[in-house]
GURO-309250 format. One line per 2 residues: number of its first residue (from 1); for each residue x, y, z of N, C-alpha, C. Coordinates in steps of 0.02 Angstrom, whole numbers, padded with zeros to 5 digits. Atoms other than C-alpha are relative to their C-alpha. Layout:
N
NUM = X:Y:Z:X:Y:Z:X:Y:Z ~ ... $
END
This chain:
379
1 = -00052:-00044:00027:-02602:-00924:01634:00058:-00042:-00024 ~ -00052:00043:00028:-02474:-01005:01519:00068:00034:00001 $
3 = -00069:-00026:00002:-02287:-00985:01525:00039:-00037:-00053 ~ -00041:00030:00052:-02160:-01019:01388:00051:-00048:00030 $
5 = -00049:00049:-00021:-02048:-01170:01404:00070:00026:-00014 ~ -00068:-00025:00012:-01866:-01114:01430:00039:-00041:-00051 $
7 = -00036:00042:00048:-01802:-01264:01332:-00022:00014:-00071 ~ 00025:-00016:00067:-01915:-01221:01186:00030:00066:-00025 $
9 = -00030:-00064:00018:-01851:-01042:01188:00073:-00008:-00020 ~ -00071:00011:00015:-01671:-01102:01191:00008:-00035:-00067 $
11 = -00003:00036:00063:-01704:-01223:01049:-00015:00046:-00059 ~ 00016:-00048:00054:-01786:-01087:00944:00057:00048:-00013 $
13 = -00056:-00046:00007:-01639:-00972:00978:00057:-00032:-00038 ~ -00054:00036:00035:-01516:-01105:00919:-00016:-00006:-00074 $
15 = 00020:00007:00070:-01615:-01137:00760:00006:00067:-00037 ~ -00005:-00066:00031:-01626:-00951:00725:00072:00020:-00012 $
17 = -00070:-00017:00009:-01440:-00930:00753:00031:-00038:-00057 ~ -00027:00040:00055:-01401:-01073:00633:-00023:00029:-00067 $
19 = 00024:-00031:00062:-01511:-00992:00501:00038:00063:-00016 ~ -00038:-00062:00010:-01421:-00828:00527:00070:-00015:-00025 $
21 = -00068:00019:00021:-01252:-00915:00510:00001:-00022:-00072 ~ 00004:00023:00070:-01305:-01000:00349:-00010:00060:-00047 $
23 = 00012:-00060:00041:-01371:-00834:00283:00063:00041:-00008 ~ -00062:-00038:00004:-01207:-00749:00325:00050:-00032:-00048 $
25 = -00046:00036:00044:-01106:-00884:00236:-00021:00010:-00073 ~ 00024:-00008:00069:-01217:-00873:00081:00011:00072:-00024 $
27 = -00009:-00070:00018:-01207:-00683:00084:00073:00014:-00018 ~ -00072:-00012:00013:-01017:-00681:00095:00023:-00035:-00063 $
29 = -00019:00037:00060:-01004:-00812:-00042:-00025:00035:-00063 ~ 00031:-00031:00059:-01121:-00719:-00158:00027:00070:-00015 $
31 = -00020:-00069:00010:-01049:-00545:-00132:00052:00010:-00055 ~ -00049:-00011:00055:-00893:-00564:-00243:-00030:-00010:-00069 $
33 = 00031:00012:00065:-00998:-00636:-00384:-00048:00057:-00019 ~ 00043:-00057:00013:-01125:-00497:-00366:00042:00061:-00019 $
35 = -00044:-00056:00016:-00981:-00373:-00369:00026:-00005:-00071 ~ -00024:00008:00068:-00912:-00448:-00529:-00056:00012:-00050 $
37 = 00057:-00012:00045:-01085:-00445:-00608:-00012:00075:-00008 ~ 00009:-00072:00004:-01102:-00261:-00564:00055:00033:-00042 $
39 = -00055:-00027:00040:-00931:-00226:-00639:-00011:-00013:-00074 ~ 00014:00016:00070:-00981:-00314:-00800:-00057:00043:-00027 $
41 = 00055:-00043:00022:-01142:-00212:-00808:00027:00069:-00018 ~ -00028:-00066:00015:-01045:-00049:-00797:00046:-00005:-00061 $
43 = -00041:00010:00059:-00921:-00119:-00922:-00042:-00002:-00064 ~ 00044:00002:00058:-01066:-00153:-01040:-00023:00070:-00020 $
45 = 00020:-00069:00014:-01121:00028:-01024:00057:00037:-00036 ~ -00058:-00031:00033:-00945:00085:-01069:00006:-00025:-00072 $
47 = -00003:00027:00068:-00948:-00032:-01220:-00054:00031:-00045 ~ 00053:-00031:00039:-01114:00041:-01276:00019:00071:-00019 $
49 = -00023:-00068:00016:-01040:00216:-01265:00050:-00001:-00057 ~ -00049:00007:00054:-00900:00155:-01378:-00030:-00032:-00062 $
51 = 00036:00028:00057:-01034:00085:-01496:00024:-00071:-00016 ~ -00019:00071:00006:-00982:-00095:-01464:-00054:-00041:00033 $
53 = 00051:00045:-00026:-01107:-00235:-01438:00027:-00037:00061 ~ -00027:00033:-00060:-01081:-00294:-01256:-00006:-00076:-00004 $
55 = 00008:00073:00005:-01151:-00468:-01294:00054:-00030:-00044 ~ -00053:00025:00044:-01028:-00489:-01436:00068:00002:00035 $
57 = -00064:-00007:-00035:-00885:-00426:-01327:00007:-00053:00054 ~ -00005:00049:-00055:-00925:-00538:-01178:-00001:-00071:-00026 $
59 = -00003:00068:00030:-00958:-00689:-01289:00070:-00015:-00026 ~ -00069:00009:00022:-00783:-00661:-01359:00044:-00022:00059 $
61 = -00037:00021:-00060:-00716:-00677:-01181:-00013:-00074:00013 ~ 00018:00069:-00013:-00810:-00841:-01159:00033:-00047:-00051 $
63 = -00030:00041:00053:-00752:-00910:-01326:00076:-00002:00007 ~ -00073:-00002:-00007:-00574:-00853:-01291:00025:-00049:00052 $
65 = -00021:00046:-00053:-00569:-00962:-01135:-00020:-00072:-00015 ~ 00027:00068:00008:-00679:-01112:-01179:-00005:-00022:-00073 $
67 = 00007:00017:00069:-00672:-01108:-01367:00054:-00045:-00028 ~ -00055:00042:00025:-00510:-01205:-01383:00040:-00026:00059 $
69 = -00044:00028:-00052:-00389:-01312:-01284:00054:00051:00018 ~ -00052:-00050:-00012:-00259:-01175:-01304:-00025:00055:00047 $
71 = 00027:-00053:-00043:-00372:-01043:-01226:-00010:-00023:00071 ~ 00014:00025:-00067:-00423:-01152:-01079:00065:-00012:00039 $
73 = -00063:00013:-00034:-00246:-01208:-01039:00037:00066:00015 ~ -00032:-00065:-00012:-00185:-01028:-01057:-00030:00034:00061 $
75 = 00030:-00028:-00060:-00310:-00975:-00924:00029:-00031:00063 ~ -00032:00033:-00057:-00233:-01104:-00807:00072:00025:00009 $
77 = -00068:-00027:-00003:-00059:-01039:-00851:-00001:00068:00034 ~ 00007:-00067:-00031:-00114:-00862:-00805:-00019:-00006:00073 $
79 = 00024:00007:-00069:-00198:-00925:-00647:00055:-00023:00048 ~ -00052:00028:-00044:-00041:-01011:-00580:00038:00052:00039 $
81 = -00034:-00051:-00041:00060:-00856:-00531:-00048:00039:00043 ~ 00050:-00035:-00041:-00101:-00773:-00470:-00013:-00040:00064 $
83 = 00012:00043:-00058:-00130:-00922:-00355:00059:00003:00049 ~ -00058:-00001:-00044:00048:-00921:-00288:00008:00067:00035 $
85 = -00003:-00067:-00031:00050:-00733:-00259:-00057:00007:00050 ~ 00057:-00007:-00045:-00124:-00741:-00183:00008:-00039:00064 $
87 = -00012:00038:-00062:-00070:-00875:-00059:00042:00041:00049 ~ -00041:-00044:-00042:00063:-00757:00006:-00041:00058:00028 $
89 = 00044:-00055:-00023:-00066:-00617:00014:-00045:-00025:00056 ~ 00043:00029:-00053:-00180:-00731:00117:00037:-00003:00066 $
91 = -00038:00005:-00062:-00043:-00762:00244:00013:00069:00029 ~ -00015:-00067:-00024:00004:-00579:00255:-00062:00034:00028 $
93 = 00062:-00033:-00023:-00175:-00515:00270:-00025:-00032:00064 ~ 00022:00033:-00062:-00213:-00645:00403:00039:00025:00060 $
95 = -00040:-00028:-00055:-00074:-00566:00507:-00008:00076:00004 ~ 00016:-00071:-00001:-00147:-00392:00476:00057:00043:-00028 $
97 = -00049:-00039:00036:-00005:-00335:00362:-00017:-00003:-00075 ~ 00019:-00005:00070:-00023:-00281:00181:00064:-00005:-00043 $
99 = -00058:00011:00043:00100:-00348:00053:-00015:00027:-00070 ~ 00008:-00028:00067:00106:-00235:-00100:00064:-00014:-00041 $
101 = -00066:00010:00031:00280:-00298:-00145:00007:-00064:-00040 ~ -00005:00063:00036:00236:-00457:-00239:00034:00007:-00068 $
103 = -00033:-00011:00065:00294:-00381:-00404:00076:-00008:00007 ~ -00072:00005:-00011:00470:-00360:-00336:00020:-00069:00023 $
105 = -00016:00067:-00024:00464:-00529:-00250:-00002:-00051:-00056 ~ 00000:00043:00059:00417:-00614:-00414:00066:00009:-00038 $
107 = -00062:-00014:00036:00566:-00529:-00496:00059:-00033:00035 ~ -00056:00031:-00037:00685:-00585:-00357:-00002:-00075:-00006 $
109 = 00005:00072:00009:00617:-00762:-00370:00023:-00022:-00069 ~ -00022:00016:00068:00644:-00761:-00557:00076:00008:-00008 $
111 = -00073:-00009:00001:00820:-00692:-00535:00036:-00057:00035 ~ -00031:00054:-00037:00861:-00822:-00404:-00002:-00066:-00038 $
113 = 00007:00062:00037:00794:-00964:-00510:00046:-00001:-00061 ~ -00041:-00004:00060:00884:-00905:-00667:00074:-00007:00017 $
115 = -00070:00001:-00018:01050:-00877:-00581:00021:-00070:00023 ~ -00017:00067:-00026:01046:-01045:-00492:00002:-00051:-00057 $
117 = 00004:00050:00053:00993:-01145:-00645:00057:00007:-00050 ~ -00055:-00010:00047:01126:-01066:-00756:00067:-00017:00031 $
119 = -00064:00015:-00033:01264:-01085:-00627:00011:-00075:00009 ~ -00006:00072:-00010:01226:-01269:-00595:-00033:-00037:-00058 $
121 = 00033:00028:00059:01172:-01311:-00772:00017:-00072:-00015 ~ -00020:00070:00013:01263:-01477:-00771:-00035:-00049:00046 $
123 = 00035:00045:-00047:01157:-01548:-00630:-00057:-00036:-00035 ~ 00058:00035:00028:01025:-01679:-00669:-00065:00033:00022 $
125 = 00064:-00032:-00014:00842:-01631:-00668:-00025:-00013:00070 ~ 00026:00016:-00066:00801:-01722:-00506:00031:00042:00055 $
127 = -00033:-00043:-00049:00925:-01610:-00414:-00010:00074:-00018 ~ 00002:-00070:00021:00914:-01450:-00517:-00068:00032:00011 $
129 = 00067:-00030:-00005:00725:-01423:-00517:-00018:00018:00072 ~ 00019:-00020:-00068:00693:-01433:-00329:00045:00053:00031 $
131 = -00045:-00051:-00028:00847:-01332:-00285:-00011:00068:-00032 ~ 00016:-00063:00033:00802:-01200:-00413:-00063:00031:00030 $
133 = 00061:-00024:-00033:00627:-01186:-00338:00016:00026:00070 ~ -00020:-00022:-00067:00707:-01173:-00166:00037:00066:-00003 $
135 = -00037:-00064:00008:00824:-01036:-00228:-00048:00057:-00013 ~ 00049:-00053:00014:00675:-00939:-00294:-00040:00017:00063 $
137 = 00037:-00013:-00062:00581:-00959:-00130:00042:00042:00047 ~ -00044:-00037:-00046:00730:-00897:-00029:00012:00071:-00025 $
139 = -00010:-00068:00028:00758:-00750:-00148:-00061:00044:00012 ~ 00061:-00038:-00013:00577:-00695:-00137:-00011:00012:00075 $
141 = 00007:-00007:-00072:00576:-00726:00051:00045:00056:00027 ~ -00045:-00054:-00020:00726:-00611:00070:-00031:00068:-00015 $
143 = 00031:-00064:00019:00631:-00473:-00021:-00062:00014:00042 ~ 00055:-00010:-00047:00484:-00502:00096:00024:00012:00071 $
145 = -00028:-00008:-00068:00594:-00511:00251:00021:00072:00014 ~ -00024:-00069:-00010:00663:-00335:00223:-00056:00045:00027 $
147 = 00053:-00041:-00030:00496:-00244:00246:-00027:-00029:00065 ~ 00023:00031:-00062:00450:-00370:00380:00042:00020:00059 $
149 = -00043:-00018:-00057:00601:-00332:00488:-00002:00075:00011 ~ 00007:-00073:-00008:00582:-00145:00454:-00063:00017:00041 $
151 = 00061:-00011:-00038:00405:-00154:00520:00007:-00024:00072 ~ -00005:00029:-00066:00450:-00264:00667:00046:00041:00045 $
153 = -00050:-00034:-00041:00601:-00164:00726:-00009:00076:00002 ~ 00002:-00073:00005:00569:00014:00667:-00069:00028:-00015 $
155 = 00068:-00021:00012:00380:00020:00639:-00009:00035:-00067 ~ 00006:-00029:00067:00405:00063:00455:-00062:-00028:-00034 $
157 = 00061:00022:00034:00242:00056:00358:00017:-00047:-00057 ~ -00018:00051:00050:00248:-00103:00254:-00025:00017:-00069 $
159 = 00024:-00019:00067:00147:-00026:00112:00053:00041:-00036 ~ -00051:-00043:00031:00279:00106:00080:00063:-00040:-00016 $
161 = -00063:00036:00010:00428:-00011:00101:-00007:-00051:-00056 ~ 00007:00050:00054:00357:-00147:-00013:-00005:00033:-00068 $
163 = 00005:-00036:00064:00313:-00022:-00149:00069:00023:-00023 ~ -00067:-00022:00017:00488:00051:-00142:00045:-00058:-00023 $
165 = -00040:00059:00019:00564:-00123:-00151:-00019:-00027:-00069 ~ 00020:00019:00069:00463:-00157:-00309:00043:00037:-00050 $
167 = -00040:-00040:00046:00555:-00015:-00395:00073:-00022:00000 ~ -00070:00022:-00004:00724:-00074:-00331:00009:-00067:-00036 $
169 = -00005:00066:00032:00691:-00253:-00390:-00002:00008:-00076 ~ 00005:-00011:00072:00641:-00190:-00563:00065:00026:-00028 $
171 = -00063:-00027:00024:00800:-00088:-00583:00056:-00052:00006 ~ -00051:00052:-00007:00904:-00233:-00517:-00005:-00051:-00057 $
173 = 00009:00047:00056:00829:-00349:-00648:00024:00032:-00065 ~ -00023:-00034:00061:00859:-00220:-00786:00076:00002:-00004 $
175 = -00073:-00001:-00001:01040:-00206:-00732:00030:-00068:-00016 ~ -00028:00067:00009:01071:-00394:-00726:-00016:-00029:-00069 $
177 = 00019:00031:00063:00974:-00442:-00882:00033:00035:-00059 ~ -00038:-00035:00052:01072:-00312:-00982:00075:-00005:00011 $
179 = -00071:00006:-00017:01236:-00356:-00899:00021:-00072:00010 ~ -00026:00068:-00013:01295:-00517:-00813:-00043:-00056:-00026 $
181 = 00044:00055:00020:01142:-00620:-00861:-00022:00005:-00073 ~ 00023:-00009:00069:01120:-00558:-01040:00019:-00061:-00042 $
183 = -00012:00057:00044:01108:-00693:-01173:00057:00016:-00047 ~ -00059:-00013:00041:01279:-00700:-01253:-00010:-00017:-00074 $
185 = 00015:00015:00070:01208:-00778:-01410:-00032:00060:-00034 ~ 00030:-00060:00027:01104:-00622:-01435:00051:00055:-00010 $
187 = -00053:-00050:00007:01256:-00512:-01406:00042:-00015:-00062 ~ -00040:00019:00059:01353:-00611:-01537:-00037:00015:-00065 $
189 = 00040:-00014:00061:01209:-00589:-01660:-00014:00074:-00008 ~ 00010:-00071:00004:01203:-00403:-01623:-00069:00024:00018 $
191 = 00069:-00020:-00017:01024:-00402:-01555:-00002:00035:00068 ~ -00003:-00029:-00067:01066:-00361:-01372:-00069:00003:00033 $
193 = 00065:00004:-00032:00894:-00417:-01315:00008:-00004:00075 ~ -00002:00001:-00073:00858:-00389:-01130:-00031:-00066:00025 $
195 = 00022:00065:-00023:00843:-00573:-01088:00061:-00042:00018 ~ -00055:00043:-00022:00948:-00707:-01006:00011:-00057:-00049 $
197 = -00011:00061:00038:01023:-00861:-01082:-00055:-00050:00016 ~ 00052:00050:-00012:00899:-01003:-01102:00023:-00049:00053 $
199 = -00016:00047:-00054:00892:-01117:-00950:00014:-00069:-00029 ~ -00010:00068:00023:00957:-01294:-00970:-00065:-00040:00004 $
201 = 00062:00038:00002:00820:-01419:-01012:-00013:-00038:00065 ~ 00007:00035:-00064:00853:-01507:-00846:-00038:00042:00051 $
203 = 00035:-00045:-00046:00778:-01354:-00760:-00070:00018:-00024 ~ 00067:-00015:00026:00620:-01348:-00866:-00053:-00040:00037 $
205 = 00057:00036:-00028:00454:-01393:-00787:-00038:-00034:-00056 ~ 00031:00040:00053:00367:-01530:-00886:-00068:00029:-00020 $
207 = 00064:-00023:00026:00220:-01482:-00996:-00053:-00053:00013 ~ 00054:00047:-00015:00054:-01560:-00946:-00041:-00016:-00062 $
209 = 00036:00011:00063:-00029:-01539:-01117:00047:00019:-00057 ~ -00046:-00015:00056:00076:-01552:-01276:-00021:00061:-00039 $
211 = 00010:-00059:00042:00094:-01395:-01381:-00039:00056:00035 ~ 00028:-00055:-00039:00031:-01283:-01241:00052:00020:00052 $
213 = -00046:-00023:-00052:00115:-01185:-01101:-00017:-00026:00069 ~ 00020:00027:-00065:00024:-01278:-00962:00053:-00048:00026 $
215 = -00055:00039:-00026:00157:-01353:-00850:-00012:-00022:00071 ~ 00006:00029:-00067:00187:-01440:-00684:-00007:00055:00053 $
217 = 00006:-00054:-00048:00194:-01270:-00600:-00071:00009:00026 ~ 00070:-00005:-00022:00003:-01271:-00594:-00015:-00050:00055 $
219 = 00009:00051:-00053:00004:-01432:-00493:00035:00021:00063 ~ -00037:-00024:-00059:00137:-01360:-00378:-00039:00053:00037 $
221 = 00039:-00055:-00030:00028:-01207:-00348:-00059:-00027:00039 ~ 00058:00029:-00034:-00126:-01311:-00304:00022:-00037:00063 $
223 = -00025:00035:-00059:-00025:-01421:-00186:00020:00049:00055 ~ -00019:-00051:-00049:00046:-01266:-00101:-00062:00033:00031 $
225 = 00062:-00027:-00028:-00132:-01200:-00080:-00025:-00044:00057 ~ 00020:00046:-00053:-00174:-01355:00021:00048:00005:00059 $
227 = -00051:-00006:-00053:-00011:-01339:00118:-00011:00063:00041 ~ 00011:-00063:-00036:-00047:-01157:00161:-00063:-00004:00043 $
229 = 00061:00009:-00040:-00223:-01204:00218:00016:-00039:00064 ~ -00019:00039:-00059:-00152:-01337:00334:00044:00041:00047 $
231 = -00045:-00042:-00040:-00018:-01216:00393:-00039:00051:00041 ~ 00037:-00053:-00034:-00142:-01078:00437:-00051:-00026:00050 $
233 = 00056:00024:-00041:-00281:-01184:00513:00015:-00063:00040 ~ -00014:00063:-00035:-00193:-01339:00579:00067:00001:00036 $
235 = -00064:-00003:-00035:-00029:-01278:00654:-00001:00057:00051 ~ -00004:-00051:-00053:00018:-01175:00806:00022:00067:-00029 $
237 = -00025:-00062:00030:00114:-01048:00702:-00056:00034:-00040 ~ 00055:-00028:00039:-00034:-01026:00585:-00054:00030:00045 $
239 = 00049:-00028:-00047:-00151:-01001:00733:00023:00067:00027 ~ -00026:-00063:-00027:-00038:-00866:00803:-00002:00055:-00052 $
241 = 00005:-00050:00053:-00030:-00778:00635:-00071:00026:-00006 ~ 00070:-00021:00006:-00220:-00776:00624:-00021:00039:00062 $
243 = 00017:-00037:-00062:-00233:-00720:00806:00026:00071:-00003 ~ -00030:-00067:00008:-00116:-00574:00770:-00043:00043:-00046 $
245 = 00041:-00037:00046:-00225:-00524:00624:-00068:00018:00028 ~ 00066:-00013:-00028:-00388:-00536:00721:00002:00054:00054 $
247 = -00005:-00049:-00054:-00329:-00437:00872:00072:00004:00024 ~ -00070:-00005:-00021:-00147:-00382:00890:00009:00014:00074 $
249 = -00007:-00018:-00071:-00173:-00308:01064:-00013:-00060:00045 ~ 00015:00059:-00040:-00255:-00465:01134:00055:-00053:-00009 $
251 = -00054:00048:00012:-00120:-00572:01052:00063:00019:00039 ~ -00058:-00024:-00038:00016:-00465:01130:-00009:-00013:00074 $
253 = 00014:00010:-00071:-00068:-00477:01300:00005:-00074:00018 ~ -00003:00072:-00014:-00076:-00668:01285:00070:-00028:-00009 $
255 = -00069:00022:00004:00111:-00677:01254:00026:-00014:-00070 ~ -00022:00012:00070:00119:-00689:01063:00043:00059:-00022 $
257 = -00046:-00051:00025:00265:-00595:00986:-00028:00027:-00066 ~ 00036:-00027:00059:00161:-00489:00865:00048:00022:-00055 $
259 = -00045:-00020:00054:00306:-00407:00769:00033:-00059:-00034 ~ -00033:00058:00030:00390:-00576:00743:-00046:-00034:-00051 $
261 = 00045:00035:00044:00236:-00656:00666:-00021:00043:-00060 ~ 00013:-00043:00058:00201:-00505:00557:00058:-00002:-00049 $
263 = -00059:00005:00043:00379:-00511:00492:00003:-00069:-00034 ~ 00000:00067:00028:00363:-00699:00467:-00050:-00006:-00057 $
265 = 00051:00004:00052:00203:-00679:00367:00023:00035:-00064 ~ -00025:-00035:00059:00284:-00552:00250:00056:-00040:-00033 $
267 = -00053:00042:00028:00434:-00667:00229:-00028:-00059:-00039 ~ 00031:00057:00034:00325:-00816:00184:-00036:00024:-00063 $
269 = 00034:-00028:00059:00223:-00707:00066:00050:00013:-00056 ~ -00052:-00012:00050:00383:-00655:-00022:00025:-00065:-00031 $
271 = -00024:00065:00026:00439:-00836:-00037:-00048:-00030:-00050 ~ 00049:00028:00046:00277:-00891:-00119:-00002:00039:-00066 $
273 = -00004:-00040:00061:00284:-00745:-00241:00063:-00016:-00039 ~ -00062:00019:00034:00464:-00795:-00278:-00008:-00064:-00040 $
275 = 00013:00062:00037:00404:-00969:-00328:-00039:00015:-00064 ~ 00037:-00020:00060:00283:-00884:-00448:00048:00023:-00055 $
277 = -00050:-00021:00048:00433:-00802:-00531:00038:-00059:-00030 ~ -00036:00059:00024:00521:-00970:-00543:-00043:-00039:-00049 $
279 = 00044:00037:00045:00369:-01053:-00624:-00003:00034:-00068 ~ 00001:-00036:00063:00364:-00916:-00756:00065:-00013:-00039 $
281 = -00064:00010:00033:00549:-00941:-00793:00009:-00073:-00021 ~ -00013:00070:00012:00556:-01131:-00781:-00053:-00035:-00042 $
283 = 00054:00036:00033:00386:-01177:-00851:-00028:00034:-00061 ~ 00032:-00037:00055:00333:-01040:-00973:00052:00025:-00050 $
285 = -00046:-00034:00046:00477:-00938:-01046:00067:-00036:-00008 ~ -00064:00035:-00001:00628:-01047:-01002:00060:00048:-00001 $
287 = -00052:-00049:-00007:00727:-00888:-00980:-00029:00061:00036 ~ 00023:-00060:-00033:00718:-00723:-00886:-00009:00055:-00052 $
289 = 00016:-00053:00047:00634:-00583:-00984:-00021:00062:00037 ~ 00028:-00061:-00028:00592:-00403:-00952:-00076:-00005:00001 $
291 = 00073:00003:-00005:00412:-00382:-00895:-00028:-00067:00018 ~ 00021:00069:-00015:00404:-00560:-00831:-00056:-00002:00051 $
293 = 00052:00001:-00051:00287:-00510:-00689:-00070:00007:-00029 ~ 00065:-00009:00034:00146:-00458:-00808:-00055:00026:00046 $
295 = 00050:-00028:-00046:00060:-00369:-00663:-00030:-00051:00047 ~ 00027:00051:-00044:00031:-00532:-00569:00003:00020:00073 $
297 = -00008:-00019:-00069:00090:-00453:-00408:-00059:00040:00027 ~ 00058:-00039:-00021:-00058:-00334:-00404:-00065:-00038:-00012 $
299 = 00060:00040:00014:-00187:-00448:-00485:-00010:-00055:00052 ~ 00005:00052:-00051:-00146:-00580:-00355:-00035:00024:00063 $
301 = 00034:-00028:-00058:-00209:-00463:-00219:-00076:-00004:-00010 ~ 00072:00002:00015:-00379:-00451:-00304:-00025:-00072:00002 $
303 = 00020:00071:-00001:-00385:-00640:-00329:-00006:-00025:00072 ~ 00002:00021:-00070:-00347:-00664:-00144:-00063:00027:00034 $
305 = 00061:-00029:-00029:-00488:-00545:-00094:-00062:-00035:-00027 ~ 00056:00034:00030:-00606:-00630:-00215:-00009:-00069:00030 $
307 = 00003:00066:-00031:-00563:-00797:-00136:-00012:00002:00074 ~ 00015:-00006:-00071:-00606:-00731:00036:00060:-00007:00044 $
309 = -00063:00008:-00038:-00423:-00733:00091:00006:-00070:00029 ~ -00004:00070:-00021:-00440:-00921:00104:00039:-00038:-00054 $
311 = -00042:00034:00050:-00309:-01033:00019:-00039:-00044:-00048 ~ 00038:00044:00044:-00437:-01156:-00048:-00049:00040:-00043 $
313 = 00043:-00043:00040:-00557:-01020:-00104:00038:00036:-00054 ~ -00042:-00034:00049:-00412:-00942:-00197:00010:-00040:-00063 $
315 = -00011:00043:00060:-00399:-01091:-00316:-00049:00018:-00055 ~ 00045:-00021:00054:-00560:-01054:-00413:00004:00075:-00015 $
317 = -00004:-00072:00012:-00538:-00866:-00389:00057:00017:-00047 ~ -00057:-00014:00044:-00366:-00866:-00471:-00014:-00024:-00071 $
319 = 00018:00023:00067:-00432:-00971:-00615:-00048:00049:-00034 ~ 00048:-00047:00027:-00575:-00848:-00638:00036:00062:-00027 $
321 = -00036:-00060:00023:-00456:-00700:-00650:00048:-00017:-00056 ~ -00041:00021:00056:-00338:-00798:-00761:-00041:-00004:-00064 $
323 = 00045:00004:00058:-00487:-00829:-00876:-00017:00070:-00026 ~ 00015:-00069:00020:-00529:-00643:-00875:00058:00029:-00040 $
325 = -00058:-00027:00035:-00351:-00601:-00929:00004:-00028:-00071 ~ -00003:00031:00066:-00356:-00726:-01073:-00058:00024:-00043 $
327 = 00059:-00020:00038:-00534:-00682:-01124:00002:00073:-00020 ~ -00005:-00071:00016:-00497:-00496:-01119:00043:00011:-00062 $
329 = -00042:-00005:00061:-00359:-00517:-01248:-00040:-00020:-00062 ~ 00041:00023:00056:-00480:-00613:-01359:-00052:00053:-00018 $
331 = 00050:-00052:00013:-00612:-00477:-01338:00030:00059:-00036 ~ -00033:-00057:00032:-00489:-00342:-01387:00010:-00013:-00074 $
333 = -00011:00016:00071:-00449:-00432:-01549:-00066:-00008:-00038 ~ 00063:00015:00035:-00630:-00481:-01587:-00041:00062:-00015 $
335 = 00043:-00058:00010:-00719:-00314:-01565:00040:00064:-00008 ~ -00043:-00057:00014:-00570:-00198:-01589:-00010:00058:00050 $
337 = 00005:-00052:-00051:-00585:-00105:-01423:00071:00020:00020 ~ -00067:-00021:-00022:-00438:-00003:-01356:00025:-00044:00057 $
339 = -00030:00041:-00053:-00318:-00097:-01244:-00013:00030:00069 ~ 00013:-00032:-00065:-00351:00032:-01108:-00067:-00022:00030 $
341 = 00065:00022:-00025:-00531:-00031:-01097:00006:-00064:00040 ~ -00011:00062:-00037:-00467:-00199:-01039:00022:00016:00071 $
343 = -00021:-00021:-00066:-00380:-00114:-00895:-00058:00030:00040 ~ 00058:-00029:-00033:-00540:-00019:-00858:-00045:-00055:00028 $
345 = 00043:00055:-00022:-00641:-00180:-00849:00030:-00036:00061 ~ -00032:00034:-00057:-00515:-00265:-00736:00002:00046:00061 $
347 = 00001:-00047:-00056:-00505:-00107:-00631:-00068:00004:00033 ~ 00068:00001:-00028:-00694:-00108:-00610:-00011:-00062:00043 $
349 = 00006:00062:-00039:-00686:-00288:-00553:00036:00008:00067 ~ -00039:-00012:-00061:-00551:-00240:-00427:-00040:00044:00048 $
351 = 00036:-00048:-00041:-00653:-00092:-00364:-00061:-00032:00034 ~ 00061:00029:-00027:-00814:-00189:-00342:00015:-00058:00047 $
353 = -00017:00056:-00045:-00731:-00342:-00264:00024:00027:00067 ~ -00023:-00029:-00063:-00640:-00236:-00136:-00058:00032:00038 $
355 = 00058:-00030:-00032:-00800:-00140:-00103:-00046:-00052:00030 ~ 00042:00053:-00028:-00897:-00302:-00079:00030:-00029:00063 $
357 = -00033:00025:-00061:-00768:-00361:00047:-00013:00047:00058 ~ 00014:-00049:-00053:-00793:-00199:00145:-00072:-00005:00024 $
359 = 00071:00006:-00019:-00983:-00218:00140:-00012:-00064:00040 ~ 00008:00063:-00037:-00968:-00398:00199:00022:00008:00072 $
361 = -00024:-00011:-00069:-00869:-00342:00351:-00051:00041:00039 ~ 00050:-00041:-00034:-00999:-00208:00392:-00061:-00042:00018 $
363 = 00058:00043:-00012:-01140:-00334:00374:00013:-00049:00057 ~ -00017:00048:-00053:-01050:-00461:00484:00003:00035:00068 $
365 = -00004:-00037:-00063:-01017:-00328:00617:-00070:00016:00026 ~ 00068:-00015:-00021:-01201:-00278:00620:-00035:-00064:00025 $
367 = 00030:00062:-00022:-01253:-00460:00633:00025:-00019:00070 ~ -00029:00016:-00066:-01134:-00483:00780:-00031:00043:00054 $
369 = 00031:-00044:-00049:-01206:-00332:00870:-00072:-00022:00014 ~ 00069:00021:-00008:-01384:-00391:00838:-00004:-00065:00040 $
371 = 00000:00064:-00036:-01343:-00567:00900:00016:00010:00073 ~ -00018:-00012:-00070:-01260:-00502:01058:-00057:00034:00038 $
373 = 00057:-00031:-00033:-01412:-00393:01095:-00054:-00051:00015 ~ 00051:00052:-00011:-01529:-00540:01072:00020:-00048:00056 $
375 = -00025:00045:-00052:-01420:-00649:01182:-00005:00033:00068 ~ 00002:-00035:-00064:-01410:-00516:01316:-00071:00010:00025 $
377 = 00069:-00011:-00021:-01598:-00493:01316:-00038:-00063:00017 ~ 00033:00062:-00014:-01639:-00677:01336:00009:-00020:00072 $
379 = -00002:00020:-00070:-01680:-00732:01511:-00003:-00075:00006 $
END
């Protein structure tokens, strides 16, 4: 009568678990891409209904991004604020709080950068650029701190407070850009454009490719992605933020001040979004304009989800969505589709990516239950 070797059983269990882990990683990695493919399929059906050739439309997207140096660099320009906003979203989501206020935080960052650079316009570049970026970070952080402290002290839902602060920031910008910050040269010419005076050249971010809008802000964003990764996974504060997000009750029981770290995460998220506003002002437009956010505050959430809420995964994810924004404009001009269709396509991507994230969580939970049952049944 033969009996199974316990060591062999244990070894087989370890090998099986490793295979399951690899399968889970591959599944989670593939899900966002499968979601985007599904969104493009439905988008193709919509294009067919509109009597537009989907292959021609999607090839226009590809050509718009890779067909010229201008298109490729523009995709990186679009990706930069998405990356910065997404980094803040990663920090907030890791602490189990939802930051919908990046639009307002971008505006506050742009206001802070513009005001500082114009007030200290005589400073040299080596002093003006870093202090202007710092001013934008602090301005955005302030706009993130408000919903953070409201949640920490009064249990105010951060979704509602951040959305309301978006509206306040927009009206504040409209007031300032038509009043104290309005370009006096435009007033003298009788145009009264809703824009600020041009920033001094000492505050401009250097262009990386001549005759394009690609600037040093892209490098700053990538460096900050690495910094955020180190912060979240290699520091005590980052560990506590992630612990709060994984299980607030267990974190509270272990002595972690849950409201403090949730407020801190919203503050840091606001600061990073504020830097996005500064990069738009200092590196792209060189002045504050109406509509400077361009919807980056909401698109950054999708990019963060697509990147798996991981700072390093967000780098290619933000570039992908930046490419979609550039390619979508090219598609609209090439096949003459309504501009609303572009929003539909991006909305489908959002819907499917968020849905894939939800399915990934369900799949991971089922795998965990199955693994625990197998472990419990092994003698």
